[in-house]
KEPA-115886 format. One record per residue (C-alpha): residue in three letters; x, y, z; chain; residue number from 1. Coordinates in nm, 2 decimals, m for minus. Last residue first. Example, Ala and Ser with C-alpha at 12.3 -4.5 7.8 and 13.67 -1.06 7.14 Angstrom:
(vexmi 'Ser' (1.37 m0.11 0.71) 'A' 2)
(vexmi 'Ala' (1.23 m0.45 0.78) 'A' 1)
END
This chain:
(vexmi 'Ala' (m1.31 0.96 3.32) 'A' 295)
(vexmi 'Asn' (m1.27 0.71 3.61) 'A' 294)
(vexmi 'Thr' (m1.35 0.42 3.38) 'A' 293)
(vexmi 'Trp' (m1.59 0.14 3.45) 'A' 292)
(vexmi 'Thr' (m1.47 m0.15 3.22) 'A' 291)
(vexmi 'Gly' (m1.20 m0.27 3.46) 'A' 290)
(vexmi 'Ala' (m1.36 m0.62 3.50) 'A' 289)
(vexmi 'Lys' (m1.37 m0.60 3.88) 'A' 288)
(vexmi 'Val' (m1.51 m0.25 3.86) 'A' 287)
(vexmi 'Asn' (m1.77 m0.35 3.61) 'A' 286)
(vexmi 'Asp' (m1.88 m0.66 3.80) 'A' 285)
(vexmi 'Tyr' (m1.91 m0.48 4.14) 'A' 284)
(vexmi 'Leu' (m2.11 m0.19 4.00) 'A' 283)
(vexmi 'Ala' (m2.34 m0.43 3.81) 'A' 282)
(vexmi 'Asn' (m2.40 m0.63 4.13) 'A' 281)
(vexmi 'Met' (m2.46 m0.31 4.33) 'A' 280)
(vexmi 'Asp' (m2.72 m0.18 4.09) 'A' 279)
(vexmi 'Trp' (m2.62 0.10 3.85) 'A' 278)
(vexmi 'Met' (m2.78 0.42 3.75) 'A' 277)
(vexmi 'Gly' (m2.63 0.70 3.53) 'A' 276)
(vexmi 'Ser' (m2.60 0.49 3.22) 'A' 275)
(vexmi 'Ala' (m2.35 0.49 2.93) 'A' 274)
(vexmi 'Asn' (m2.29 0.28 2.62) 'A' 273)
(vexmi 'Ala' (m1.96 0.20 2.45) 'A' 272)
(vexmi 'Val' (m1.86 0.08 2.10) 'A' 271)
(vexmi 'Pro' (m1.49 0.04 2.01) 'A' 270)
(vexmi 'Pro' (m1.39 0.13 1.65) 'A' 269)
(vexmi 'Glu' (m1.36 m0.14 1.38) 'A' 268)
(vexmi 'Ser' (m1.03 m0.11 1.20) 'A' 267)
(vexmi 'Val' (m0.98 m0.28 0.86) 'A' 266)
(vexmi 'Ile' (m0.64 m0.35 0.69) 'A' 265)
(vexmi 'Val' (m0.61 m0.47 0.33) 'A' 264)
(vexmi 'Val' (m0.26 m0.56 0.19) 'A' 263)
(vexmi 'Gly' (m0.08 m0.56 m0.14) 'A' 262)
(vexmi 'Ser' (0.18 m0.80 m0.28) 'A' 261)
(vexmi 'Gly' (0.53 m0.69 m0.37) 'A' 260)
(vexmi 'Gly' (0.64 m0.63 m0.72) 'A' 259)
(vexmi 'Asn' (0.89 m0.85 m0.90) 'A' 258)
(vexmi 'Gly' (1.23 m0.73 m0.99) 'A' 257)
(vexmi 'Gly' (1.32 m0.66 m1.36) 'A' 256)
(vexmi 'Asn' (1.52 m0.94 m1.51) 'A' 255)
(vexmi 'Ser' (1.90 m0.95 m1.50) 'A' 254)
(vexmi 'Ile' (2.17 m0.96 m1.77) 'A' 253)
(vexmi 'Val' (2.13 m0.61 m1.90) 'A' 252)
(vexmi 'Gly' (2.03 m0.47 m1.56) 'A' 251)
(vexmi 'Gly' (1.68 m0.48 m1.40) 'A' 250)
(vexmi 'Gly' (1.44 m0.21 m1.29) 'A' 249)
(vexmi 'Gly' (1.33 m0.25 m0.93) 'A' 248)
(vexmi 'Gly' (1.01 m0.41 m0.82) 'A' 247)
(vexmi 'Ala' (0.73 m0.21 m0.66) 'A' 246)
(vexmi 'Gly' (0.61 m0.19 m0.30) 'A' 245)
(vexmi 'Gly' (0.24 m0.28 m0.24) 'A' 244)
(vexmi 'Thr' (0.33 m0.33 0.12) 'A' 243)
(vexmi 'Asn' (0.22 m0.69 0.18) 'A' 242)
(vexmi 'Ser' (0.54 m0.84 0.03) 'A' 241)
(vexmi 'Thr' (0.84 m0.61 m0.02) 'A' 240)
(vexmi 'Gly' (0.93 m0.53 m0.38) 'A' 239)
(vexmi 'Asn' (1.18 m0.75 m0.54) 'A' 238)
(vexmi 'Ser' (1.54 m0.65 m0.60) 'A' 237)
(vexmi 'Ala' (1.72 m0.61 m0.93) 'A' 236)
(vexmi 'Pro' (2.02 m0.82 m0.99) 'A' 235)
(vexmi 'Ser' (2.38 m0.70 m0.95) 'A' 234)
(vexmi 'Glu' (2.67 m0.69 m1.20) 'A' 233)
(vexmi 'Ser' (2.51 m0.57 m1.53) 'A' 232)
(vexmi 'Ser' (2.29 m0.34 m1.32) 'A' 231)
(vexmi 'Gly' (1.99 m0.36 m1.08) 'A' 230)
(vexmi 'Gly' (1.73 m0.14 m0.93) 'A' 229)
(vexmi 'Asp' (1.64 m0.11 m0.57) 'A' 228)
(vexmi 'Ala' (1.30 m0.23 m0.44) 'A' 227)
(vexmi 'Gly' (1.00 m0.02 m0.31) 'A' 226)
(vexmi 'Gly' (0.87 m0.15 0.02) 'A' 225)
(vexmi 'Gly' (0.74 0.17 0.16) 'A' 224)
(vexmi 'Ala' (1.04 0.40 0.13) 'A' 223)
(vexmi 'Gly' (1.12 0.43 m0.24) 'A' 222)
(vexmi 'Gly' (1.36 0.19 m0.40) 'A' 221)
(vexmi 'Ser' (1.71 0.32 m0.49) 'A' 220)
(vexmi 'Gly' (1.81 0.38 m0.85) 'A' 219)
(vexmi 'Ile' (2.14 0.23 m0.97) 'A' 218)
(vexmi 'Thr' (2.45 0.45 m0.98) 'A' 217)
(vexmi 'Ser' (2.64 0.52 m1.30) 'A' 216)
(vexmi 'Gly' (2.99 0.55 m1.43) 'A' 215)
(vexmi 'Ser' (3.03 0.18 m1.52) 'A' 214)
(vexmi 'Ser' (2.76 m0.07 m1.43) 'A' 213)
(vexmi 'Thr' (2.59 m0.15 m1.75) 'A' 212)
(vexmi 'Arg' (2.23 m0.18 m1.87) 'A' 211)
(vexmi 'Met' (2.08 0.03 m1.60) 'A' 210)
(vexmi 'Gly' (1.80 m0.01 m1.34) 'A' 209)
(vexmi 'Gly' (1.55 0.23 m1.20) 'A' 208)
(vexmi 'Gly' (1.43 0.22 m0.84) 'A' 207)
(vexmi 'Gly' (1.09 0.07 m0.76) 'A' 206)
(vexmi 'Gly' (0.81 0.29 m0.61) 'A' 205)
(vexmi 'Gly' (0.70 0.27 m0.25) 'A' 204)
(vexmi 'Ala' (0.34 0.18 m0.16) 'A' 203)
(vexmi 'Tyr' (0.33 0.15 0.22) 'A' 202)
(vexmi 'Thr' (0.49 0.31 0.52) 'A' 201)
(vexmi 'Val' (0.41 0.18 0.87) 'A' 200)
(vexmi 'Asp' (0.35 0.36 1.20) 'A' 199)
(vexmi 'Ser' (0.22 0.10 1.43) 'A' 198)
(vexmi 'Gly' (m0.13 0.03 1.56) 'A' 197)
(vexmi 'Ser' (m0.24 m0.13 1.23) 'A' 196)
(vexmi 'Ile' (m0.42 0.19 1.12) 'A' 195)
(vexmi 'Thr' (m0.10 0.40 1.17) 'A' 194)
(vexmi 'Ser' (m0.04 0.48 0.80) 'A' 193)
(vexmi 'Pro' (0.26 0.62 0.61) 'A' 192)
(vexmi 'Ser' (0.29 0.70 0.24) 'A' 191)
(vexmi 'Gly' (0.53 0.57 m0.02) 'A' 190)
(vexmi 'Ala' (0.84 0.74 m0.16) 'A' 189)
(vexmi 'Gly' (0.90 0.76 m0.53) 'A' 188)
(vexmi 'Gly' (1.16 0.52 m0.68) 'A' 187)
(vexmi 'Asp' (1.50 0.66 m0.75) 'A' 186)
(vexmi 'Gly' (1.60 0.73 m1.11) 'A' 185)
(vexmi 'Ala' (1.92 0.58 m1.26) 'A' 184)
(vexmi 'Thr' (2.23 0.77 m1.21) 'A' 183)
(vexmi 'Val' (2.52 0.95 m1.39) 'A' 182)
(vexmi 'Gly' (2.58 0.84 m1.75) 'A' 181)
(vexmi 'Asn' (2.24 0.96 m1.85) 'A' 180)
(vexmi 'Val' (2.05 1.12 m1.57) 'A' 179)
(vexmi 'Ala' (1.74 0.92 m1.47) 'A' 178)
(vexmi 'Ser' (1.40 1.07 m1.39) 'A' 177)
(vexmi 'Ala' (1.28 1.05 m1.03) 'A' 176)
(vexmi 'Gly' (0.96 0.86 m0.94) 'A' 175)
(vexmi 'Ala' (0.67 1.07 m0.82) 'A' 174)
(vexmi 'Ala' (0.60 1.11 m0.44) 'A' 173)
(vexmi 'Gly' (0.37 0.98 m0.16) 'A' 172)
(vexmi 'Lys' (0.20 0.69 m0.32) 'A' 171)
(vexmi 'Gly' (0.51 0.59 m0.51) 'A' 170)
(vexmi 'Gly' (0.60 0.64 m0.87) 'A' 169)
(vexmi 'Gly' (0.86 0.41 m1.05) 'A' 168)
(vexmi 'Gly' (1.21 0.53 m1.10) 'A' 167)
(vexmi 'Gly' (1.35 0.61 m1.44) 'A' 166)
(vexmi 'Gly' (1.58 0.38 m1.63) 'A' 165)
(vexmi 'Glu' (1.95 0.42 m1.71) 'A' 164)
(vexmi 'Asn' (2.03 0.35 m2.07) 'A' 163)
(vexmi 'Asn' (2.41 0.30 m2.02) 'A' 162)
(vexmi 'Thr' (2.55 0.41 m2.35) 'A' 161)
(vexmi 'Thr' (2.29 0.53 m2.59) 'A' 160)
(vexmi 'Gly' (2.14 0.81 m2.38) 'A' 159)
(vexmi 'Glu' (1.78 0.90 m2.30) 'A' 158)
(vexmi 'Gly' (1.85 0.92 m1.93) 'A' 157)
(vexmi 'Asn' (1.52 0.76 m1.85) 'A' 156)
(vexmi 'Gly' (1.18 0.91 m1.75) 'A' 155)
(vexmi 'Gly' (1.03 0.91 m1.40) 'A' 154)
(vexmi 'Gly' (0.71 0.75 m1.29) 'A' 153)
(vexmi 'Asp' (0.39 0.94 m1.20) 'A' 152)
(vexmi 'Asn' (0.21 0.93 m0.87) 'A' 151)
(vexmi 'Gly' (m0.03 0.72 m0.66) 'A' 150)
(vexmi 'Gln' (m0.40 0.65 m0.57) 'A' 149)
(vexmi 'Thr' (m0.56 0.98 m0.65) 'A' 148)
(vexmi 'Pro' (m0.93 0.99 m0.53) 'A' 147)
(vexmi 'Thr' (m1.05 0.97 m0.80) 'A' 146)
(vexmi 'Phe' (m0.84 0.77 m1.05) 'A' 145)
(vexmi 'Ser' (m0.66 0.88 m1.36) 'A' 144)
(vexmi 'Gly' (m0.37 0.63 m1.36) 'A' 143)
(vexmi 'Arg' (m0.02 0.76 m1.32) 'A' 142)
(vexmi 'Ser' (0.17 0.90 m1.62) 'A' 141)
(vexmi 'Gly' (0.52 0.77 m1.71) 'A' 140)
(vexmi 'Val' (0.77 1.04 m1.79) 'A' 139)
(vexmi 'Asn' (0.92 0.96 m2.13) 'A' 138)
(vexmi 'Cys' (1.21 0.75 m2.24) 'A' 137)
(vexmi 'Gly' (1.19 0.39 m2.12) 'A' 136)
(vexmi 'Asp' (0.95 0.48 m1.84) 'A' 135)
(vexmi 'Gly' (0.95 0.43 m1.47) 'A' 134)
(vexmi 'Gly' (0.63 0.26 m1.37) 'A' 133)
(vexmi 'Ala' (0.32 0.46 m1.30) 'A' 132)
(vexmi 'Ser' (0.13 0.46 m0.97) 'A' 131)
(vexmi 'Gly' (m0.22 0.33 m0.89) 'A' 130)
(vexmi 'Gly' (m0.23 0.17 m1.23) 'A' 129)
(vexmi 'Thr' (m0.06 0.26 m1.56) 'A' 128)
(vexmi 'Pro' (m0.06 0.06 m1.87) 'A' 127)
(vexmi 'Gln' (0.29 m0.10 m1.88) 'A' 126)
(vexmi 'Ser' (0.56 0.16 m1.95) 'A' 125)
(vexmi 'Val' (0.62 0.32 m2.28) 'A' 124)
(vexmi 'Asn' (0.94 0.39 m2.48) 'A' 123)
(vexmi 'Val' (1.04 0.03 m2.53) 'A' 122)
(vexmi 'Asn' (1.40 m0.10 m2.59) 'A' 121)
(vexmi 'Tyr' (1.53 m0.03 m2.24) 'A' 120)
(vexmi 'Gly' (1.24 m0.20 m2.07) 'A' 119)
(vexmi 'Ala' (0.95 0.00 m1.92) 'A' 118)
(vexmi 'Gly' (0.85 m0.03 m1.56) 'A' 117)
(vexmi 'Gly' (0.52 m0.20 m1.48) 'A' 116)
(vexmi 'Gly' (0.22 0.00 m1.35) 'A' 115)
(vexmi 'Gly' (0.10 m0.04 m1.00) 'A' 114)
(vexmi 'Gly' (m0.22 m0.23 m0.92) 'A' 113)
(vexmi 'Asn' (m0.54 m0.04 m0.86) 'A' 112)
(vexmi 'Ser' (m0.70 0.01 m0.52) 'A' 111)
(vexmi 'Thr' (m1.07 m0.07 m0.52) 'A' 110)
(vexmi 'Tyr' (m1.31 0.06 m0.26) 'A' 109)
(vexmi 'Pro' (m1.66 m0.07 m0.21) 'A' 108)
(vexmi 'Thr' (m1.95 0.12 m0.05) 'A' 107)
(vexmi 'Pro' (m2.15 m0.19 0.05) 'A' 106)
(vexmi 'Thr' (m1.82 m0.34 0.16) 'A' 105)
(vexmi 'Gly' (m1.60 m0.54 m0.08) 'A' 104)
(vexmi 'Leu' (m1.26 m0.39 0.01) 'A' 103)
(vexmi 'Val' (m1.07 m0.46 m0.31) 'A' 102)
(vexmi 'Ser' (m0.70 m0.50 m0.41) 'A' 101)
(vexmi 'Asn' (m0.60 m0.48 m0.77) 'A' 100)
(vexmi 'Asn' (m0.32 m0.68 m0.93) 'A' 99)
(vexmi 'Gly' (0.02 m0.53 m1.03) 'A' 98)
(vexmi 'Arg' (0.10 m0.45 m1.39) 'A' 97)
(vexmi 'Ser' (0.37 m0.66 m1.56) 'A' 96)
(vexmi 'Gly' (0.72 m0.53 m1.64) 'A' 95)
(vexmi 'Pro' (0.76 m0.37 m1.98) 'A' 94)
(vexmi 'Asn' (0.86 m0.57 m2.29) 'A' 93)
(vexmi 'Phe' (1.13 m0.52 m2.55) 'A' 92)
(vexmi 'Gly' (1.41 m0.52 m2.30) 'A' 91)
(vexmi 'Ser' (1.31 m0.88 m2.21) 'A' 90)
(vexmi 'Ser' (1.27 m1.06 m1.88) 'A' 89)
(vexmi 'Ser' (1.02 m0.82 m1.73) 'A' 88)
(vexmi 'Gly' (0.93 m0.82 m1.36) 'A' 87)
(vexmi 'Ala' (0.64 m1.01 m1.24) 'A' 86)
(vexmi 'Ala' (0.35 m0.84 m1.07) 'A' 85)
(vexmi 'Gly' (0.26 m0.83 m0.70) 'A' 84)
(vexmi 'Ala' (m0.06 m1.00 m0.59) 'A' 83)
(vexmi 'Gly' (m0.37 m0.81 m0.51) 'A' 82)
(vexmi 'Val' (m0.56 m0.87 m0.18) 'A' 81)
(vexmi 'Thr' (m0.93 m0.92 m0.23) 'A' 80)
(vexmi 'Ile' (m1.17 m0.89 0.07) 'A' 79)
(vexmi 'Pro' (m1.52 m1.01 0.06) 'A' 78)
(vexmi 'Tyr' (m1.77 m0.88 0.32) 'A' 77)
(vexmi 'Pro' (m1.95 m1.09 0.59) 'A' 76)
(vexmi 'Ser' (m2.20 m0.93 0.83) 'A' 75)
(vexmi 'Asn' (m2.22 m0.93 1.21) 'A' 74)
(vexmi 'Gly' (m2.29 m0.56 1.22) 'A' 73)
(vexmi 'Ser' (m2.37 m0.37 0.90) 'A' 72)
(vexmi 'Val' (m2.13 m0.15 0.72) 'A' 71)
(vexmi 'Pro' (m2.07 0.22 0.66) 'A' 70)
(vexmi 'Asn' (m1.72 0.35 0.56) 'A' 69)
(vexmi 'Gly' (m1.66 0.62 0.82) 'A' 68)
(vexmi 'Thr' (m1.29 0.65 0.78) 'A' 67)
(vexmi 'Gly' (m1.05 0.65 0.49) 'A' 66)
(vexmi 'Thr' (m0.74 0.52 0.32) 'A' 65)
(vexmi 'Leu' (m0.66 0.42 m0.04) 'A' 64)
(vexmi 'Met' (m0.32 0.31 m0.19) 'A' 63)
(vexmi 'Gly' (m0.25 0.21 m0.55) 'A' 62)
(vexmi 'Gly' (0.03 m0.04 m0.59) 'A' 61)
(vexmi 'Ala' (0.38 0.11 m0.65) 'A' 60)
(vexmi 'Gly' (0.51 0.17 m1.00) 'A' 59)
(vexmi 'Gly' (0.78 m0.06 m1.13) 'A' 58)
(vexmi 'Gly' (1.14 0.06 m1.18) 'A' 57)
(vexmi 'Gly' (1.25 0.16 m1.53) 'A' 56)
(vexmi 'Gly' (1.49 m0.02 m1.75) 'A' 55)
(vexmi 'Ala' (1.75 m0.30 m1.79) 'A' 54)
(vexmi 'His' (1.45 m0.54 m1.80) 'A' 53)
(vexmi 'Gly' (1.15 m0.34 m1.66) 'A' 52)
(vexmi 'Gly' (1.04 m0.37 m1.30) 'A' 51)
(vexmi 'Gly' (0.72 m0.53 m1.19) 'A' 50)
(vexmi 'Gly' (0.42 m0.33 m1.06) 'A' 49)
(vexmi 'Gly' (0.32 m0.34 m0.69) 'A' 48)
(vexmi 'Gly' (0.01 m0.52 m0.57) 'A' 47)
(vexmi 'Ala' (m0.28 m0.30 m0.43) 'A' 46)
(vexmi 'Val' (m0.31 m0.13 m0.10) 'A' 45)
(vexmi 'Val' (m0.64 m0.08 0.08) 'A' 44)
(vexmi 'Leu' (m0.64 0.08 0.43) 'A' 43)
(vexmi 'Tyr' (m0.97 0.11 0.61) 'A' 42)
(vexmi 'Glu' (m1.17 0.27 0.90) 'A' 41)
(vexmi 'Ile' (m1.50 0.11 0.97) 'A' 40)
(vexmi 'Glu' (m1.87 0.19 1.02) 'A' 39)
(vexmi 'Thr' (m2.17 0.03 1.20) 'A' 38)
(vexmi 'Thr' (m2.01 m0.23 1.42) 'A' 37)
(vexmi 'Leu' (m2.24 m0.37 1.69) 'A' 36)
(vexmi 'Pro' (m2.23 m0.74 1.60) 'A' 35)
(vexmi 'Gln' (m1.86 m0.75 1.50) 'A' 34)
(vexmi 'Thr' (m1.78 m0.75 1.13) 'A' 33)
(vexmi 'Thr' (m1.69 m1.06 0.93) 'A' 32)
(vexmi 'Leu' (m1.42 m0.97 0.68) 'A' 31)
(vexmi 'Thr' (m1.37 m1.25 0.43) 'A' 30)
(vexmi 'Gly' (m1.05 m1.36 0.26) 'A' 29)
(vexmi 'Ser' (m0.78 m1.26 0.01) 'A' 28)
(vexmi 'Ala' (m0.42 m1.26 0.14) 'A' 27)
(vexmi 'Asn' (m0.23 m1.04 0.38) 'A' 26)
(vexmi 'Phe' (m0.55 m0.93 0.54) 'A' 25)
(vexmi 'Thr' (m0.51 m0.74 0.87) 'A' 24)
(vexmi 'Thr' (m0.80 m0.71 1.11) 'A' 23)
(vexmi 'Ile' (m0.81 m0.45 1.38) 'A' 22)
(vexmi 'Gln' (m1.08 m0.48 1.64) 'A' 21)
(vexmi 'Glu' (m1.18 m0.21 1.89) 'A' 20)
(vexmi 'Ala' (m1.37 m0.36 2.18) 'A' 19)
(vexmi 'Gln' (m1.75 m0.40 2.21) 'A' 18)
(vexmi 'Ile' (m1.94 m0.33 2.53) 'A' 17)
(vexmi 'Gln' (m1.71 m0.06 2.66) 'A' 16)
(vexmi 'Val' (m1.89 0.09 2.96) 'A' 15)
(vexmi 'Pro' (m1.92 0.46 2.98) 'A' 14)
(vexmi 'Asn' (m2.00 0.60 3.33) 'A' 13)
(vexmi 'Asp' (m2.26 0.87 3.33) 'A' 12)
(vexmi 'Val' (m2.23 1.07 3.65) 'A' 11)
(vexmi 'Gly' (m2.41 0.93 3.96) 'A' 10)
(vexmi 'Ile' (m2.70 0.73 4.08) 'A' 9)
(vexmi 'Ile' (m2.62 0.42 4.27) 'A' 8)
(vexmi 'Gly' (m2.88 0.15 4.30) 'A' 7)
(vexmi 'Gly' (m2.99 m0.01 4.63) 'A' 6)
(vexmi 'Asn' (m3.36 0.00 4.54) 'A' 5)
(vexmi 'Ser' (m3.43 0.30 4.77) 'A' 4)
(vexmi 'Asn' (m3.17 0.51 4.59) 'A' 3)
(vexmi 'Ala' (m2.80 0.56 4.68) 'A' 2)
(vexmi 'Met' (m2.60 0.87 4.61) 'A' 1)
END
């Protein structure tokens, strides 16, 4: 109905006064929030670990997600995106550990880089991060973080012929252990997120490699950017950039694959207000702009 001043009184009609904003950081930078933002949703994925030389696959970068992280409007916050780690060039050394990614809001979140896969002449993987690299002999243990950022890596076949490596852990699953003379371990699967507006899987573990190629199968990389392992005939693959996917374990003549870089994605929710009274100019402007909904 109309009032004496020409306004229209009716049901509350929400008007979006600040649109949703999704910001993806594929490299380090600064998040500047919109003026009316008070909390955010986030995805923070660290760099993946490097694969071992003729050994285990690397562990995926740690992955953290959440909603309701409080921030101030129109404020700058530092963002660090961790680089992927180098694979090993020696059976006596594990692949390198991935680099951390950090969401530097007042309540900060740090995802830890994935552990490197072990080489065939070492029994331990690189100090563990978000997920553990595949081990030379024993099952690799993931980092003790709260909340959990990843999973354990698998052990190797413990034989003396092919020395298949275990798969690196992923965010969604542990890496598989190798079976001597049969197969290297597959990398653990990553975990999906829809924060970007698409359904994307991140943080897959690297597949294990093996010293020879006869009688065995290389390990497959885990879904989420994890790379396949290598053999004496095929090089290990690198983890996919900006997924935190880990490098595959190498073969006897090939280095371990490099881990993929991480990513940080921030979603600022839309902000709306409501009023039951509108003057005719406001009515016209909002209908024309499409901001007055019929809900």
